[in-house]
VOBA-1610 file (N, C-alpha, C; in pm, whole numbers, padded with zeros to 5 digits, always signed):
BEGIN
Unk+00086-00123+00007Unk-00006-00009-00004Unk+00098+00120+00007Unk+00065+00212-00105Unk+00150+00332-00103Unk+00129+00422+00006Unk+00215+00496+00054Unk+00209+00597+00159Unk+00196+00729+00102Unk+00079+00777+00106Unk+00040+00907+00035Unk+00128+01023+00090Unk+00135+01023+00221Unk+00220+01131+00295Unk+00366+01134+00236Unk+00424+01002+00228Unk+00553+01009+00171Unk+00567+01061+00021Unk+00455+01029-00044Unk+00446+01084-00187Unk+00457+01227-00184Unk+00376+01291-00091Unk+00364+01440-00078Unk+00499+01493-00054Unk+00572+01441+00043Unk+00710+01494+00084Unk+00807+01473-00046Unk+00806+01362-00112Unk+00879+01342-00218Unk+00855+01437-00341Unk+00725+01475-00355Unk+00687+01573-00456Unk+00744+01717-00417Unk+00752+01753-00276Unk+00806+01874-00247Unk+00948+01879-00301Unk+01037+01789-00277Unk+01164+01797-00317Unk+01179+01788-00479Unk+01098+01711-00537Unk+01093+01712-00686Unk+01057+01841-00746Unk+00961+01909-00692Unk+00919+02029-00752Unk+01044+02140-00732Unk+01114+02141-00626Unk+01228+02225-00602Unk+01333+02186-00719Unk+01362+02058-00731Unk+01470+02032-00835Unk+01421+02080-00975Unk+01291+02074-00985Unk+01238+02108-01137Unk+01221+02262-01136Unk+01258+02341-01040Unk+01232+02487-01046Unk+01080+02526-01036Unk+01010+02449-00970Unk+00866+02477-00955Unk+00830+02525-00833Unk+00919+02576-00743Unk+00892+02594-00606Unk+00799+02724-00585Unk+00774+02780-00699Unk+00665+02900-00695Unk+00543+02880-00770Unk+00525+02754-00790Unk+00400+02716-00872Unk+00286+02686-00783Unk+00163+02687-00848Unk+00037+02648-00770Unk+00047+02498-00724Unk+00099+02411-00813Unk+00099+02282-00764Unk+00201+02253-00643Unk+00290+02335-00636Unk+00380+02339-00519Unk+00311+02382-00398Unk+00237+02492-00400Unk+00169+02542-00279Unk+00050+02446-00246Unk-00001+02365-00334Unk-00114+02273-00302Unk-00066+02165-00212Unk+00072+02141-00196Unk+00122+02041-00106Unk+00104+02070+00033Unk+00074+02197+00061Unk+00068+02240+00193Unk-00071+02284+00246Unk-00094+02269+00368Unk-00220+02321+00435Unk-00217+02464+00436Unk-00337+02534+00440Unk-00348+02675+00460Unk-00273+02730+00571Unk-00273+02664+00679Unk-00211+02720+00805Unk-00074+02654+00834Unk+00003+02605+00722Unk+00128+02541+00746Unk+00223+02621+00834Unk+00295+02557+00912Unk+00409+02624+00991Unk+00534+02583+00932Unk+00629+02671+00892Unk+00766+02626+00861Unk+00872+02696+00950Unk+00976+02618+00965Unk+01094+02667+01040Unk+01228+02640+00967Unk+01311+02742+00956Unk+01444+02727+00900Unk+01542+02811+00976Unk+01663+02750+01015Unk+01755+02827+01084Unk+01788+02963+01021Unk+01805+03058+01127Unk+01819+03198+01090Unk+01710+03272+01032Unk+01616+03204+00944Unk+01499+03255+00897Unk+01395+03260+01010Unk+01384+03151+01088Unk+01293+03151+01195Unk+01159+03077+01146Unk+01042+03126+01187Unk+00924+03067+01164Unk+00846+03143+01043Unk+00765+03069+00977Unk+00673+03136+00875Unk+00538+03060+00888Unk+00428+03141+00844Unk+00310+03082+00867Unk+00222+03078+00726Unk+00162+02980+00678Unk+00067+02988+00565Unk+00148+03003+00437Unk+00069+03037+00324Unk+00133+03062+00203Unk+00222+03190+00200Unk+00193+03288+00283Unk+00264+03404+00296Unk+00402+03381+00353Unk+00400+03280+00448Unk+00530+03230+00508Unk+00610+03162+00410Unk+00552+03076+00338Unk+00625+03006+00230Unk+00687+03096+00126Unk+00611+03190+00075Unk+00659+03284-00023Unk+00774+03372+00035Unk+00756+03416+00149Unk+00866+03498+00216Unk+00997+03411+00221Unk+00982+03292+00267Unk+01103+03205+00279Unk+01150+03185+00138Unk+01070+03160+00037Unk+01130+03135-00088Unk+01210+03239-00139Unk+01154+03377-00111Unk+01227+03487-00154Unk+01366+03509-00092Unk+01359+03469+00034Unk+01485+03481+00109Unk+01595+03380+00066Unk+01547+03263+00018Unk+01637+03159-00033Unk+01698+03204-00167Unk+01626+03260-00253Unk+01671+03314-00376Unk+01765+03413-00366Unk+01778+03494-00252Unk+01876+03587-00235Unk+01999+03521-00194Unk+02005+03401-00157Unk+02128+03325-00110Unk+02175+03229-00217Unk+02082+03168-00288Unk+02123+03060-00384Unk+02081+03076-00530Unk+02161+03056-00621Unk+02124+03068-00752Unk+02071+02931-00821Unk+02125+02827-00756Unk+02096+02690-00801Unk+02095+02601-00679Unk+01984+02513-00673Unk+01983+02418-00563Unk+01923+02282-00623Unk+01978+02171-00574Unk+01940+02041-00625Unk+01956+01933-00510Unk+01857+01862-00491Unk+01855+01757-00397Unk+01891+01619-00456Unk+01967+01532-00381Unk+02000+01404-00444Unk+01906+01305-00397Unk+01790+01298-00464Unk+01677+01235-00420Unk+01694+01080-00404Unk+01786+01020-00484Unk+01804+00877-00471Unk+01876+00828-00343Unk+01939+00928-00273Unk+02009+00895-00157Unk+01945+00941-00026Unk+01815+00972-00044Unk+01743+01024+00081Unk+01713+00896+00157Unk+01709+00931+00299Unk+01664+00823+00400Unk+01537+00874+00452Unk+01432+00791+00469Unk+01308+00836+00517Unk+01263+00754+00638Unk+01211+00830+00744Unk+01165+00759+00860Unk+01013+00802+00876Unk+00925+00713+00878Unk+00778+00739+00865Unk+00709+00689+00979Unk+00596+00752+01019Unk+00498+00681+01112Unk+00361+00754+01059Unk+00251+00744+01139Unk+00119+00770+01084Unk+00109+00928+01023Unk+00173+01025+01103Unk+00159+01160+01055Unk+00283+01238+01026Unk+00398+01162+01051Unk+00535+01230+01036Unk+00607+01157+00922Unk+00688+01242+00853Unk+00792+01189+00765Unk+00912+01276+00791Unk+01023+01198+00822Unk+01154+01265+00862Unk+01243+01231+00736Unk+01311+01337+00700Unk+01400+01311+00587Unk+01542+01350+00615Unk+01625+01254+00599Unk+01777+01286+00597Unk+01830+01290+00462Unk+01889+01404+00420Unk+01934+01394+00273Unk+02065+01487+00245Unk+02071+01501+00119Unk+02202+01573+00063Unk+02155+01677-00039Unk+02221+01794-00024Unk+02189+01889-00118Unk+02311+01949-00172Unk+02301+02015-00302Unk+02422+02074-00359Unk+02374+02199-00435Unk+02452+02283-00481Unk+02405+02403-00549Unk+02518+02502-00565Unk+02485+02632-00599Unk+02564+02745-00632Unk+02504+02849-00549Unk+02593+02931-00469Unk+02544+03042-00404Unk+02529+03166-00508Unk+02460+03273-00455Unk+02445+03391-00541Unk+02587+03464-00562Unk+02695+03418-00497Unk+02824+03462-00519Unk+02906+03374-00614Unk+02840+03269-00667Unk+02896+03193-00748Unk+02987+03070-00695Unk+02974+03042-00568Unk+03049+02944-00514Unk+02962+02805-00501Unk+03034+02709-00547Unk+02966+02568-00538Unk+02971+02513-00402Unk+02865+02445-00370Unk+02861+02382-00243Unk+02805+02249-00246Unk+02832+02149-00164Unk+02920+02155-00074Unk+03076+02137-00120Unk+03173+02170-00045Unk+03311+02153-00082Unk+03367+02015-00013Unk+03291+01962+00070Unk+03326+01826+00142Unk+03452+01828+00220Unk+03484+01957+00252Unk+03607+01968+00359Unk+03549+02038+00478Unk+03478+02151+00464Unk+03414+02208+00581Unk+03264+02236+00555Unk+03213+02199+00437Unk+03066+02193+00407Unk+03032+02057+00358Unk+02915+02019+00383Unk+02896+01863+00333Unk+02752+01851+00282Unk+02675+01944+00278Unk+02547+01943+00213Unk+02446+01853+00275Unk+02458+01817+00400Unk+02374+01732+00484Unk+02258+01815+00544Unk+02148+01754+00558Unk+02028+01824+00628Unk+01940+01710+00673Unk+01846+01771+00758Unk+01737+01686+00804Unk+01614+01764+00833Unk+01510+01701+00773Unk+01386+01784+00776Unk+01271+01705+00842Unk+01186+01760+00919Unk+01080+01691+00992Unk+00931+01749+00928Unk+00858+01661+00867Unk+00737+01696+00808Unk+00617+01639+00889Unk+00519+01719+00923Unk+00396+01672+00983Unk+00283+01687+00883Unk+00216+01587+00869Unk+00112+01591+00741Unk-00033+01553+00797Unk-00137+01618+00740Unk-00280+01599+00773Unk-00347+01596+00657Unk-00437+01496+00622Unk-00500+01471+00497Unk-00406+01496+00373Unk-00291+01426+00395Unk-00185+01430+00281Unk-00139+01558+00253Unk-00150+01665+00336Unk-00096+01785+00312Unk+00001+01835+00428Unk+00106+01901+00385Unk+00203+01933+00485Unk+00149+02048+00579Unk+00139+02020+00706Unk+00096+02124+00806Unk+00195+02175+00879Unk+00322+02105+00890Unk+00438+02156+00963Unk+00567+02107+00899Unk+00662+02184+00870Unk+00791+02149+00806Unk+00896+02233+00877Unk+00976+02154+00956Unk+01097+02211+01024Unk+01226+02163+00971Unk+01304+02245+00904Unk+01421+02200+00847Unk+01544+02231+00931Unk+01637+02144+00950Unk+01751+02155+01036Unk+01885+02137+00952Unk+01941+02248+00921Unk+02055+02254+00827Unk+02130+02382+00860Unk+02264+02372+00827Unk+02349+02504+00834Unk+02313+02575+00722Unk+02255+02711+00750Unk+02236+02797+00636Unk+02342+02851+00575Unk+02471+02839+00622Unk+02592+02885+00561Unk+02633+02777+00464Unk+02568+02767+00362Unk+02575+02668+00250Unk+02710+02621+00216Unk+02793+02737+00177Unk+02937+02710+00132Unk+03040+02731+00235Unk+02996+02716+00361Unk+03090+02740+00475Unk+03178+02870+00456Unk+03106+02991+00448Unk+03178+03106+00438Unk+03176+03179+00565Unk+03124+03126+00664Unk+03117+03186+00803Unk+03246+03151+00867Unk+03355+03225+00832Unk+03484+03182+00879Unk+03510+03200+01028Unk+03459+03297+01092Unk+03488+03313+01228Unk+03424+03189+01314Unk+03295+03163+01290Unk+03222+03059+01359Unk+03286+02918+01334Unk+03339+02909+01196Unk+03411+02781+01166Unk+03532+02772+01250Unk+03603+02879+01251Unk+03736+02890+01353Unk+03705+02835+01482Unk+03606+02891+01531Unk+03569+02862+01690Unk+03524+02716+01713Unk+03441+02660+01609Unk+03389+02523+01610Unk+03489+02419+01580Unk+03577+02455+01485Unk+03677+02364+01440Unk+03798+02370+01541Unk+03788+02282+01646Unk+03861+02319+01764Unk+04007+02251+01750Unk+04049+02167+01651Unk+04166+02104+01645Unk+04270+02219+01639Unk+04373+02223+01733Unk+04472+02331+01729Unk+04560+02322+01604Unk+04613+02436+01567Unk+04679+02450+01447Unk+04799+02367+01442Unk+04874+02342+01550Unk+04990+02258+01563Unk+04953+02122+01541Unk+04826+02066+01578Unk+04790+01932+01567Unk+04759+01919+01405Unk+04698+02017+01338Unk+04671+02013+01199Unk+04803+02004+01122Unk+04889+02084+01164Unk+05036+02078+01100Unk+05095+01952+01108Unk+05089+01883+01216Unk+05138+01747+01248Unk+05071+01635+01153Unk+04942+01652+01153Unk+04866+01564+01063Unk+04901+01585+00904Unk+04905+01694+00858Unk+04949+01728+00726Unk+05083+01676+00700Unk+05185+01699+00792Unk+05319+01661+00773Unk+05334+01500+00748Unk+05250+01442+00841Unk+05244+01290+00842Unk+05200+01241+00697Unk+05091+01297+00647Unk+05036+01249+00519Unk+05137+01277+00415Unk+05180+01403+00407Unk+05275+01447+00297Unk+05412+01356+00305Unk+05464+01330+00426Unk+05582+01243+00440Unk+05548+01099+00394Unk+05429+01059+00428Unk+05394+00921+00372Unk+05372+00912+00222Unk+05328+01020+00158Unk+05297+01026+00019Unk+05453+01013-00053Unk+05547+01087-00003Unk+05676+01070-00068Unk+05740+00952-00025Unk+05731+00899+00090Unk+05796+00765+00129Unk+05742+00659+00041Unk+05622+00663-00004Unk+05566+00554-00100Unk+05617+00583-00229Unk+05630+00717-00268Unk+05681+00751-00408Unk+05815+00707-00427Unk+05902+00714-00320Unk+06036+00693-00345Unk+06062+00542-00300Unk+05970+00468-00255Unk+05985+00334-00225Unk+06040+00304-00093Unk+06027+00395-00003Unk+06094+00389+00129Unk+05983+00312+00220Unk+05869+00294+00176Unk+05765+00214+00250Unk+05663+00166+00141Unk+05594+00064+00187Unk+05487+00003+00102Unk+05367+00082+00123Unk+05285+00070+00015Unk+05147+00154+00022Unk+05111+00183-00124Unk+04982+00241-00121Unk+04929+00279-00243Unk+04895+00426-00237Unk+04950+00506-00319Unk+04936+00664-00306Unk+04794+00691-00318Unk+04717+00623-00395Unk+04572+00661-00400Unk+04496+00658-00281Unk+04542+00572-00190Unk+04473+00557-00064Unk+04481+00688+00023Unk+04566+00770-00015Unk+04596+00886+00075Unk+04508+01005+00037Unk+04423+00985-00077Unk+04356+01091-00131Unk+04201+01083-00081Unk+04145+01205-00073Unk+03996+01202-00043Unk+03913+01165-00168Unk+03785+01129-00142Unk+03709+01091-00258Unk+03686+01202-00364Unk+03685+01327-00310Unk+03670+01447-00388Unk+03802+01530-00372Unk+03858+01552-00486Unk+04002+01629-00487Unk+04008+01736-00578Unk+04071+01847-00532Unk+04096+01970-00613Unk+04243+01931-00673Unk+04251+01875-00787Unk+04371+01835-00839Unk+04393+01916-00981Unk+04516+01964-00983Unk+04549+02038-01113Unk+04703+02017-01154Unk+04728+01982-01278Unk+04873+01990-01326Unk+04849+02056-01474Unk+04882+02191-01471Unk+04854+02263-01593Unk+04938+02224-01708Unk+04887+02215-01829Unk+04966+02177-01946Unk+04879+02171-02068Unk+04942+02135-02180Unk+04862+02111-02304Unk+04801+01971-02310Unk+04674+01977-02276Unk+04629+01828-02264Unk+04608+01769-02396Unk+04600+01841-02512Unk+04597+01778-02639Unk+04716+01704-02687Unk+04840+01733-02606Unk+04966+01673-02639Unk+04999+01566-02520Unk+04959+01595-02401Unk+05006+01520-02286Unk+04880+01485-02216Unk+04848+01358-02215Unk+04712+01302-02153Unk+04711+01294-02011Unk+04823+01308-01942Unk+04832+01313-01787Unk+04799+01437-01725Unk+04810+01550-01799Unk+04792+01675-01746Unk+04639+01716-01726Unk+04618+01837-01665Unk+04484+01884-01653Unk+04421+01879-01511Unk+04294+01923-01495Unk+04227+01906-01372Unk+04155+01781-01356Unk+04142+01743-01222Unk+04068+01613-01177Unk+03997+01649-01058Unk+03888+01574-01028Unk+03805+01609-00924Unk+03774+01487-00831Unk+03804+01356-00871Unk+03773+01248-00787Unk+03903+01149-00769Unk+03893+01071-00660Unk+03997+00976-00632Unk+04012+00891-00765Unk+03914+00840-00824Unk+03924+00760-00942Unk+03992+00828-01063Unk+03977+00951-01074Unk+04040+01027-01185Unk+04189+01056-01135Unk+04227+01065-01016Unk+04362+01068-00969Unk+04432+00942-00988Unk+04357+00830-00980Unk+04410+00693-01004Unk+04449+00680-01148Unk+04363+00735-01236Unk+04369+00729-01381Unk+04509+00813-01416Unk+04528+00919-01349Unk+04652+01000-01381Unk+04780+00912-01357Unk+04790+00850-01234Unk+04915+00771-01208Unk+04922+00658-01314Unk+04819+00611-01370Unk+04821+00509-01466Unk+04887+00575-01600Unk+04823+00693-01637Unk+04864+00762-01761Unk+05013+00796-01754Unk+05047+00847-01630Unk+05193+00887-01604Unk+05287+00770-01618Unk+05257+00655-01577Unk+05336+00537-01587Unk+05353+00491-01729Unk+05255+00523-01819Unk+05268+00485-01962Unk+05351+00584-02037Unk+05367+00706-01987Unk+05411+00811-02081Unk+05538+00867-02018Unk+05585+00847-01887Unk+05701+00914-01838Unk+05787+00807-01775Unk+05909+00832-01777Unk+06012+00752-01712Unk+06091+00850-01631Unk+06086+00831-01497Unk+06149+00923-01404Unk+06311+00907-01401Unk+06383+01008-01435Unk+06533+00998-01433Unk+06588+01064-01314Unk+06516+01164-01270Unk+06559+01226-01127Unk+06431+01293-01069Unk+06420+01283-00938Unk+06321+01360-00876Unk+06369+01395-00732Unk+06403+01518-00706Unk+06465+01564-00585Unk+06380+01685-00515Unk+06356+01659-00386Unk+06293+01755-00306Unk+06395+01852-00238Unk+06375+01984-00256Unk+06462+02069-00182Unk+06414+02106-00039Unk+06289+02131-00028Unk+06228+02149+00109Unk+06077+02135+00092Unk+06032+02110+00218Unk+05881+02099+00236Unk+05845+02185+00355Unk+05746+02270+00339Unk+05695+02356+00440Unk+05538+02318+00470Unk+05502+02314+00599Unk+05375+02288+00645Unk+05320+02383+00739Unk+05194+02430+00715Unk+05125+02516+00808Unk+04980+02486+00809Unk+04942+02418+00932Unk+04807+02368+00939Unk+04779+02268+00839Unk+04669+02287+00759Unk+04619+02193+00670Unk+04706+02196+00534Unk+04781+02300+00523Unk+04843+02341+00391Unk+04989+02300+00379Unk+05043+02252+00274Unk+05184+02208+00255Unk+05233+02265+00117Unk+05363+02294+00115Unk+05435+02336-00012Unk+05545+02250-00029Unk+05579+02192-00144Unk+05687+02107-00188Unk+05755+02173-00295Unk+05892+02197-00283Unk+05965+02255-00384Unk+06084+02165-00418Unk+06099+02141-00547Unk+06207+02049-00598Unk+06237+02060-00738Unk+06323+01954-00800Unk+06346+01959-00939Unk+06337+01815-00992Unk+06308+01813-01118Unk+06297+01677-01178Unk+06359+01664-01312Unk+06387+01541-01366Unk+06416+01516-01493Unk+06335+01399-01541Unk+06256+01404-01636Unk+06171+01299-01686Unk+06199+01263-01835Unk+06188+01141-01867Unk+06207+01105-02003Unk+06062+01088-02062Unk+06006+01175-02157Unk+05881+01163-02200Unk+05878+01061-02319Unk+05820+00956-02284Unk+05838+00830-02381Unk+05786+00847-02513Unk+05667+00929-02541Unk+05617+00938-02677Unk+05710+01013-02767Unk+05796+01108-02703Unk+05873+01181-02787Unk+06031+01122-02762Unk+06052+01042-02681Unk+06187+00993-02645Unk+06284+01104-02629Unk+06235+01200-02541Unk+06322+01308-02512Unk+06313+01327-02351Unk+06419+01383-02297Unk+06420+01422-02155Unk+06384+01554-02130Unk+06309+01581-02010Unk+06263+01714-01987Unk+06316+01742-01841Unk+06366+01863-01819Unk+06396+01901-01682Unk+06335+02028-01642Unk+06298+02033-01510Unk+06224+02147-01462Unk+06233+02158-01311Unk+06220+02269-01254Unk+06189+02284-01124Unk+06030+02289-01094Unk+05992+02239-00979Unk+05842+02234-00961Unk+05809+02276-00815Unk+05688+02308-00803Unk+05618+02344-00676Unk+05491+02259-00672Unk+05479+02188-00556Unk+05350+02117-00533Unk+05285+02177-00406Unk+05151+02216-00429Unk+05066+02273-00328Unk+04961+02164-00284Unk+04960+02132-00150Unk+04875+02032-00098Unk+04792+02095+00007Unk+04681+02038+00026Unk+04590+02048+00141Unk+04545+01920+00206Unk+04560+01893+00326Unk+04514+01774+00401Unk+04409+01800+00504Unk+04288+01732+00484Unk+04190+01732+00584Unk+04147+01606+00625Unk+04145+01575+00751Unk+04106+01437+00824Unk+04195+01338+00752Unk+04329+01372+00747Unk+04428+01271+00709Unk+04418+01234+00562Unk+04350+01304+00480Unk+04332+01275+00331Unk+04378+01398+00252Unk+04430+01381+00145Unk+04471+01485+00054Unk+04342+01526-00017Unk+04307+01664-00009Unk+04188+01721-00077Unk+04230+01830-00186Unk+04358+01866-00182Unk+04403+01952-00289Unk+04542+01908-00329Unk+04582+01904-00458Unk+04703+01861-00506Unk+04719+01949-00652Unk+04813+02055-00645Unk+04836+02137-00751Unk+04985+02118-00779Unk+05023+02064-00891Unk+05162+02037-00936Unk+05202+02148-01047Unk+05290+02223-01010Unk+05319+02343-01099Unk+05476+02324-01155Unk+05490+02307-01278Unk+05622+02289-01334Unk+05624+02393-01471Unk+05740+02383-01532Unk+05741+02476-01659Unk+05665+02405-01764Unk+05543+02412-01767Unk+05461+02343-01869Unk+05484+02415-02019Unk+05517+02541-02010Unk+05553+02594-02138Unk+05682+02534-02209Unk+05776+02520-02130Unk+05899+02455-02173Unk+05876+02311-02228Unk+05797+02230-02144Unk+05750+02103-02181Unk+05690+02099-02323Unk+05592+02186-02350Unk+05517+02203-02466Unk+05618+02237-02583Unk+05712+02325-02569Unk+05797+02365-02677Unk+05897+02265-02704Unk+05945+02176-02607Unk+06065+02095-02626Unk+06019+01964-02688Unk+05883+01927-02660Unk+05824+01798-02713Unk+05772+01816-02854Unk+05851+01808-02948Unk+05808+01827-03101Unk+05864+01707-03185
//
C-alpha cells in the first residue's frame, strides 16, 4: 500500500529540483495554516510564510538540487523525517558543498494531515558554502599545531611511498573529492589537466606510468602550516612518446583534511615542456 504522505514529501523536493517552487502545484502540497521553520530565518505561517521564505532563499542561492536517490526516510502515521544531501551554487558563484568544511547534509521533519504538509521544520546549516569563517574557526577546535602534524604525516607518507621507502598505495591517501591540477597542453599530454575524484587521480598515475620514465626527482624542502603544505624541488623525466628528456623545477601545493589529501596542484614549466616536445 503506497504511503500518500511520503509521496507528498517526495513531491516537495521534486518540485524544487524542477524549479517549480513558486508554482500552484507546489503550494497545493501545504495546508493553509502550514508552519515552517528554517535556521536563521525563523518561523513562517501559511502561504505568505512560504513565499517569504522562498524569496529569502533566492537571495542566497542561484541553484539548488537535492540528491533524491540517496534520501533516507523515517515514517509513522503523521510524520515523515528526511535525511538527505543537497548541492548548489550560491549567489556569489560558489559551489557547495566542498566536502571539507561544508557537506550538504540536512534533516527535515514533516507533519502531515489529509496528505498535506501542516508543519515543516528543516535543520541545516544555512551557511551553505561554509563562508562563516569566524564561527568555523571557533567550532573547528583542532589546534593549528595538531593540523600541521597531521598534514606533515600524510605528506611524508606520500613521498615515502613514491620513493619506495615504504609500502603502500598513493591513491589511498586521497579523499574521494580532490581539487587536482597539473597545468599543461592536454591535447599533447594525456596526464595533465584538472581532476576532481579519487578515481580520476588513479587514472592520472596510470597515464603517467605509460608516458613518463623518471630519471631524477629531488625535493629541496617541504613547508607545512596547518592543513596546507608546499613542496619545492626539481626533476628530470623522459617523455616516452617523444623519446626526449625534460628537466624542470616544480612546486606542489597540497591541502590535507582529516588525514586525506583534498588538494594537489603540481606546477612545473609547462610552457617549456610543450615547446621541447616536438
